[in-house]
LUMKE-820039 format. One line per 2 residues: number of its first residue (from 1); their letters; for each residue x, y, z of N, C-alpha, C. Coordinates in pm, whole numbers, plus 50000, padded with zeros to 5 digits. Layout:
BEGIN
NUM	A	X Y Z X Y Z X Y Z ~ ... $
// end
This chain:
BEGIN
1	XX	61404 70449 12803 61497 70348 12849 61418 70245 12928 ~ 61442 70119 12902 61377 70011 12974 61456 69981 13101 $
3	XX	61387 69973 13213 61454 69949 13340 61476 69801 13363 ~ 61590 69765 13420 61616 69624 13450 61534 69578 13568 $
5	XX	61517 69448 13581 61452 69392 13699 61538 69425 13820 ~ 61475 69466 13928 61550 69516 14044 61611 69405 14127 $
7	XX	61558 69285 14120 61611 69179 14206 61716 69094 14136 ~ 61729 69106 14008 61831 69029 13937 61906 69121 13842 $
9	XX	61973 69218 13901 62040 69320 13821 62155 69262 13742 ~ 62159 69296 13615 62273 69258 13532 62383 69361 13555 $
11	XX	62509 69318 13572 62616 69412 13604 62627 69528 13507 ~ 62597 69507 13380 62613 69617 13285 62488 69705 13277 $
13	XX	62384 69671 13352 62261 69749 13348 62238 69826 13477 ~ 62244 69760 13592 62221 69823 13721 62331 69777 13815 $
15	XX	62402 69873 13875 62511 69836 13964 62527 69940 14074 ~ 62581 69895 14186 62621 69984 14294 62770 69964 14313 $
17	XX	62848 70063 14271 62993 70051 14266 63059 70142 14368 ~ 63162 70091 14437 63238 70180 14528 63287 70302 14452 $
19	XX	63272 70419 14516 63316 70543 14453 63462 70569 14484 ~ 63534 70607 14383 63674 70647 14395 63677 70799 14420 $
21	XX	63790 70851 14464 63799 70997 14484 63759 71076 14358 ~ 63792 71022 14240 63756 71092 14115 63605 71095 14091 $
23	XX	63528 71012 14161 63382 71009 14145 63312 71116 14230 ~ 63384 71175 14326 63320 71269 14418 63261 71393 14350 $
25	XX	63324 71452 14246 63258 71564 14179 63122 71525 14120 ~ 63111 71405 14066 62984 71358 14013 62881 71337 14122 $
27	XX	62926 71290 14238 62835 71273 14353 62787 71409 14401 ~ 62877 71508 14406 62837 71643 14447 62733 71700 14351 $
29	XX	62753 71681 14221 62658 71731 14121 62525 71659 14133 ~ 62529 71528 14154 62407 71449 14170 62331 71495 14295 $
31	XX	62403 71516 14405 62340 71563 14529 62272 71698 14506 ~ 62342 71788 14441 62283 71920 14416 62155 71910 14335 $
33	XX	62156 71830 14229 62038 71813 14146 61922 71752 14225 ~ 61950 71648 14300 61845 71579 14376 61790 71669 14486 $
35	XX	61878 71734 14560 61833 71819 14671 61744 71932 14621 ~ 61782 71999 14513 61701 72111 14464 61567 72063 14409 $
37	XX	61558 71941 14366 61432 71889 14314 61342 71833 14423 ~ 61400 71794 14537 61321 71726 14641 61300 71804 14770 $
39	XX	61397 71881 14813 61395 71931 14951 61340 72070 14975 ~ 61335 72162 14879 61278 72294 14912 61138 72288 14975 $
41	XX	61047 72201 14930 60916 72199 14997 60921 72147 15142 ~ 61026 72072 15174 61037 72012 15307 61109 72105 15404 $
43	XX	61221 72164 15361 61303 72244 15454 61326 72387 15406 ~ 61283 72421 15288 61302 72556 15235 61433 72570 15159 $
45	XX	61434 72664 15066 61550 72685 14979 61674 72730 15055 ~ 61656 72815 15156 61773 72865 15230 61845 72749 15301 $
47	XX	61768 72658 15360 61833 72545 15429 61893 72447 15329 ~ 61829 72428 15214 61889 72343 15110 62026 72399 15071 $
49	XX	62031 72528 15045 62158 72591 15007 62263 72571 15117 ~ 62224 72593 15241 62316 72578 15353 62366 72434 15366 $
51	XX	62276 72338 15359 62314 72198 15379 62396 72144 15263 ~ 62369 72187 15142 62452 72145 15029 62595 72194 15048 $
53	XX	62612 72317 15091 62746 72371 15114 62815 72303 15231 ~ 62738 72267 15332 62793 72209 15454 62832 72062 15438 $
55	XX	62750 71984 15368 62773 71840 15365 62794 71776 15230 ~ 62770 71852 15122 62775 71790 14990 62869 71861 14894 $
57	XX	62932 71967 14940 63034 72032 14858 63155 71939 14852 ~ 63231 71952 14748 63344 71862 14725 63440 71851 14844 $
59	XX	63479 71960 14909 63569 71944 15025 63506 71860 15138 ~ 63377 71877 15162 63311 71798 15267 63304 71650 15229 $
61	XX	63276 71621 15103 63272 71482 15058 63411 71418 15066 ~ 63512 71493 15024 63650 71441 15032 63689 71411 15177 $
63	XX	63657 71503 15267 63691 71483 15408 63618 71361 15463 ~ 63491 71346 15430 63415 71229 15478 63478 71100 15426 $
65	XX	63514 71097 15297 63574 70976 15240 63709 70948 15306 ~ 63789 71050 15329 63918 71031 15395 63903 70982 15538 $
67	XX	63789 71015 15602 63764 70973 15740 63687 70841 15750 ~ 63677 70768 15639 63621 70634 15644 63480 70616 15592 $
69	XX	63414 70723 15548 63282 70706 15488 63298 70639 15353 ~ 63216 70538 15329 63223 70462 15203 63110 70507 15111 $
71	XX	63148 70567 15002 63052 70615 14903 63038 70510 14793 ~ 62916 70496 14743 62890 70408 14629 62797 70479 14533 $
73	XX	62817 70454 14405 62734 70512 14300 62640 70407 14243 ~ 62513 70442 14235 62415 70358 14167 62413 70401 14021 $
75	XX	62438 70304 13934 62442 70333 13790 62342 70244 13719 ~ 62278 70302 13620 62193 70224 13531 62249 70243 13391 $
77	XX	62282 70134 13328 62347 70134 13197 62468 70229 13201 ~ 62542 70227 13313 62663 70306 13328 62644 70450 13369 $
79	XX	62520 70499 13372 62492 70639 13405 62457 70651 13553 ~ 62527 70738 13628 62495 70754 13771 62357 70815 13791 $
81	XX	62275 70748 13875 62141 70797 13904 62115 70809 14055 ~ 62211 70768 14136 62195 70777 14280 62324 70741 14350 $
83	XX	62322 70754 14482 62441 70718 14558 62403 70691 14702 ~ 62494 70623 14770 62480 70602 14913 62615 70625 14978 $
85	XX	62612 70649 15108 62735 70667 15186 62708 70616 15326 ~ 62801 70533 15376 62785 70480 15511 62922 70467 15577 $
87	XX	62917 70453 15708 63042 70436 15783 63015 70344 15902 ~ 63125 70284 15952 63119 70203 16074 63096 70296 16192 $
89	XX	63011 70254 16283 62992 70324 16410 62983 70216 16516 ~ 63091 70195 16586 63092 70094 16691 63061 69958 16629 $
91	XX	62953 69894 16671 62920 69760 16621 62810 69762 16516 ~ 62783 69878 16459 62680 69887 16355 62725 69985 16248 $
93	XX	62642 69998 16146 62669 70094 16038 62576 70214 16054 ~ 62622 70328 16007 62539 70447 15999 62526 70482 15851 $
95	XX	62404 70475 15800 62375 70511 15661 62358 70663 15658 ~ 62461 70731 15614 62466 70877 15622 62395 70943 15505 $
97	XX	62400 70882 15387 62340 70941 15268 62284 70830 15180 ~ 62167 70855 15123 62110 70763 15026 62013 70844 14940 $
99	XX	62050 70863 14815 61972 70949 14726 61958 70885 14589 ~ 61840 70907 14531 61806 70855 14399 61744 70967 14319 $
101	XX	61790 70984 14195 61731 71083 14106 61579 71065 14107 ~ 61503 71172 14133 61357 71158 14145 61288 71104 14021 $
103	XX	61350 71115 13903 61284 71057 13785 61282 70906 13789 ~ 61355 70845 13885 61356 70700 13900 61279 70654 14024 $
105	XX	61214 70748 14094 61133 70709 14209 61014 70625 14163 ~ 60969 70536 14251 60850 70456 14223 60874 70338 14131 $
107	XX	61000 70303 14104 61031 70192 14013 61102 70077 14084 ~ 61111 70084 14217 61179 69978 14292 61329 69999 14307 $
109	XX	61383 70103 14246 61527 70125 14251 61573 70176 14387 ~ 61489 70252 14456 61524 70298 14590 61539 70180 14685 $
111	XX	61445 70086 14677 61453 69966 14760 61578 69885 14724 ~ 61606 69875 14595 61726 69803 14551 61851 69871 14606 $
113	XX	61855 70005 14602 61970 70080 14652 61987 70060 14802 ~ 61878 70062 14877 61885 70039 15021 61941 69900 15049 $
115	XX	61884 69799 14986 61930 69661 15011 62074 69640 14967 ~ 62111 69694 14852 62249 69677 14804 62347 69746 14899 $
117	XX	62310 69863 14951 62396 69933 15047 62408 69852 15176 ~ 62297 69795 15222 62300 69712 15343 62382 69586 15321 $
119	XX	62380 69531 15200 62465 69414 15169 62613 69451 15184 ~ 62650 69571 15139 62789 69615 15155 62827 69616 15303 $
121	XX	62736 69661 15388 62762 69665 15532 62773 69523 15588 ~ 62685 69435 15542 62686 69297 15589 62816 69226 15552 $
123	XX	62869 69255 15435 62997 69197 15394 63106 69232 15495 ~ 63092 69347 15560 63187 69391 15663 63156 69329 15799 $
125	XX	63056 69238 15804 63021 69170 15928 62923 69246 16015 ~ 62866 69353 15964 62770 69433 16042 62629 69378 16022 $
127	XX	62553 69372 16131 62418 69317 16125 62311 69423 16154 ~ 62352 69545 16189 62257 69651 16220 62301 69779 16149 $
129	XX	62200 69857 16111 62227 69986 16049 62128 70087 16104 ~ 62176 70209 16122 62088 70317 16165 62101 70433 16067 $
131	XX	62002 70520 16069 62001 70638 15984 61916 70746 16047 ~ 61926 70864 15990 61840 70978 16026 61764 71015 15899 $
133	XX	61638 71050 15913 61559 71096 15799 61469 71209 15847 ~ 61458 71313 15766 61374 71426 15804 61232 71378 15833 $
135	XX	61177 71423 15945 61043 71378 15988 60934 71414 15889 ~ 60960 71508 15799 60859 71550 15701 60883 71492 15563 $
137	XX	60985 71407 15550 61016 71343 15422 60941 71209 15416 ~ 60810 71219 15400 60723 71101 15407 60755 70994 15303 $
139	XX	60788 71030 15178 60823 70923 15082 60947 70844 15125 ~ 61048 70912 15178 61169 70842 15223 61139 70754 15344 $
141	XX	61060 70805 15437 61024 70725 15555 60953 70598 15512 ~ 60856 70610 15421 60785 70491 15371 60881 70394 15303 $
143	XX	60974 70447 15224 61070 70360 15154 61155 70284 15255 ~ 61204 70351 15357 61285 70284 15459 61203 70181 15536 $
145	XX	61079 70214 15568 60994 70117 15639 60970 69994 15553 ~ 60945 70013 15424 60925 69898 15334 61052 69813 15323 $
147	XX	61167 69875 15348 61295 69803 15341 61335 69744 15477 ~ 61246 69747 15574 61273 69681 15702 61322 69771 15814 $
149	XX	61327 69900 15793 61367 69993 15900 61246 70025 15986 ~ 61271 70060 16110 61164 70105 16200 61211 70232 16270 $
151	XX	61113 70318 16303 61143 70442 16374 61166 70406 16520 ~ 61280 70451 16573 61313 70422 16712 61313 70547 16799 $
153	XX	61296 70663 16738 61294 70787 16813 61301 70905 16721 ~ 61314 71023 16779 61328 71144 16700 61434 71231 16764 $
155	XX	61488 71323 16685 61594 71409 16733 61590 71538 16654 ~ 61601 71648 16723 61605 71779 16658 61735 71846 16701 $
157	XX	61826 71864 16604 61959 71919 16634 61984 72048 16558 ~ 62032 72151 16628 62074 72271 16556 62198 72241 16472 $
159	XX	62202 72296 16351 62316 72269 16262 62387 72397 16220 ~ 62343 72510 16275 62406 72638 16240 62314 72725 16156 $
161	XX	62344 72853 16152 62268 72952 16074 62120 72955 16110 ~ 62085 72910 16230 61945 72907 16272 61867 72788 16220 $
163	XX	61933 72693 16152 61866 72576 16097 61877 72457 16193 ~ 61784 72364 16179 61786 72241 16257 61766 72121 16165 $
165	XX	61813 72007 16210 61778 71879 16148 61673 71818 16239 ~ 61551 71809 16189 61436 71757 16263 61407 71618 16209 $
167	XX	61467 71518 16272 61473 71385 16213 61408 71276 16297 ~ 61368 71170 16227 61341 71042 16291 61471 70963 16289 $
169	XX	61493 70886 16393 61603 70791 16398 61544 70656 16360 ~ 61606 70589 16264 61553 70461 16216 61663 70356 16223 $
171	XX	61621 70231 16246 61713 70118 16257 61664 70003 16172 ~ 61757 69921 16132 61727 69793 16068 61825 69691 16123 $
173	XX	61775 69579 16161 61860 69470 16211 61851 69353 16115 ~ 61942 69259 16131 61937 69136 16051 61988 69153 15910 $
175	XX	62074 69251 15885 62119 69270 15747 62217 69162 15702 ~ 62275 69088 15797 62361 68976 15755 62282 68875 15673 $
177	XX	62151 68866 15700 62065 68775 15624 62057 68810 15476 ~ 62088 68934 15440 62087 68973 15299 62192 68897 15219 $
179	XX	62296 68850 15287 62402 68777 15217 62354 68639 15174 ~ 62244 68592 15230 62189 68462 15195 62095 68469 15076 $
181	X	62052 68591 15040 61958 68607 14927 62025 68579 14795 $
// end
């Protein structure tokens, strides 16, 4: 399959579409596939299993969407290959989830997904976004830095079952400027 240019996406080739409740099972399946392919070397299989059940199972996704989290599906030629999820937090956005099928890594699509998600936030009048990323997920950290995020701190939080989220806190400002591109 030939990939579209990332900066001038044709609607029928590359799109980031708001997810409807009926899209959540596909997002859960995509999350499961991506997590099992990417995260065991970083956090171990037991924590992957725990976190998928805790945050990516269908009931958890439904609850997040009902509580205001906005999910979007990244599609290429109509096929879902990634997703993002964000919510309002005070005067900024919190990018809670951003995942891309690893077979599409290194092609500029992650950067496109980050910028397109930030544009959605900017349309809502938000100019800042924050996120958490595992401190050992070096490819994701580099991708966020290339997209204008900076590390502002770190945080290690227990999440249950003896597991922790050992994360960098990252911020990006000036996302309203994306609307001018």
